[in-house]
C-alpha positions as CSV (number, residue, x, y, z in Angstrom):
1,M,-0.3,19.7,-13.8
2,T,1.5,18.0,-11.1
3,L,0.0,16.8,-7.8
4,N,1.7,19.6,-5.9
5,E,0.5,22.3,-8.3
6,Q,-3.0,21.0,-8.0
7,Y,-2.8,21.1,-4.2
8,V,-1.6,24.7,-4.2
9,L,-4.4,25.7,-6.6
10,D,-7.0,23.9,-4.4
11,A,-5.6,25.5,-1.2
12,Y,-5.7,28.9,-2.8
13,R,-9.3,28.5,-4.0
14,A,-10.3,27.2,-0.5
15,A,-8.7,30.3,1.1
16,Q,-10.5,32.6,-1.3
17,H,-13.9,31.0,-0.4
18,G,-13.2,30.7,3.3
19,A,-13.3,26.9,3.3
20,P,-10.8,24.7,5.1
21,A,-7.7,23.8,3.1
22,P,-7.5,20.3,1.6
23,P,-5.2,17.7,3.2
24,V,-1.6,17.7,2.1
25,P,-0.9,15.1,-0.6
26,G,0.5,11.9,1.0
27,T,-1.1,12.5,4.4
28,H,-3.1,9.3,4.5
29,D,-0.9,7.0,2.4
30,V,0.1,4.7,5.2
31,A,-3.4,4.2,6.4
32,V,-4.5,3.4,2.8
33,Y,-1.8,0.8,2.4
34,R,-2.7,-0.8,5.8
35,E,-6.4,-0.9,4.8
36,L,-5.5,-2.5,1.4
37,R,-3.3,-5.1,3.2
38,E,-6.1,-6.0,5.6
39,Y,-8.6,-6.2,2.7
40,R,-6.4,-8.6,0.8
41,R,-5.9,-10.8,3.9
42,F,-9.6,-10.9,4.4
43,R,-10.3,-11.8,0.8
44,A,-7.6,-14.6,1.1
45,V,-9.3,-16.1,4.1
46,V,-12.8,-15.9,2.5
47,A,-11.3,-17.7,-0.6
48,G,-9.8,-20.4,1.6
49,R,-6.2,-19.4,1.0
50,P,-3.6,-18.7,3.7
51,A,-3.8,-15.1,4.7
52,R,-0.1,-14.6,5.4
53,G,3.3,-15.5,4.0
54,R,2.3,-16.6,0.5
55,I,5.1,-14.9,-1.3
56,R,7.7,-15.8,1.3
57,A,6.6,-19.5,1.2
58,A,6.7,-19.5,-2.6
59,L,10.2,-18.1,-2.6
60,R,11.3,-20.6,0.0
61,R,10.1,-23.4,-2.3
62,L,11.8,-22.0,-5.3
63,A,15.1,-20.8,-3.9
64,P,17.7,-23.1,-2.2
65,H,18.2,-22.7,1.5
66,R,21.1,-20.7,2.8
67,G,24.3,-22.6,3.1
68,Q,23.2,-25.3,0.6
69,A,24.4,-25.5,-3.0
70,A,21.7,-25.6,-5.7
71,G,20.5,-29.1,-6.5
72,C,21.5,-30.6,-3.1
């Protein structure tokens, strides 16, 4: 059963019992991603690592700068 099918079934059951309908799938996704990002930043600070830009800094170390040939 897909997510949408489950939602329709739950909404139907809620309507039959007079209960409020469940939230539409994907309604709170952005908030969840933001909370996850904040949690990971918090854990990084507690562990003594930089909280921001770790991936970008690693790529900057590995990749040559723009306008420069590799090995220069």
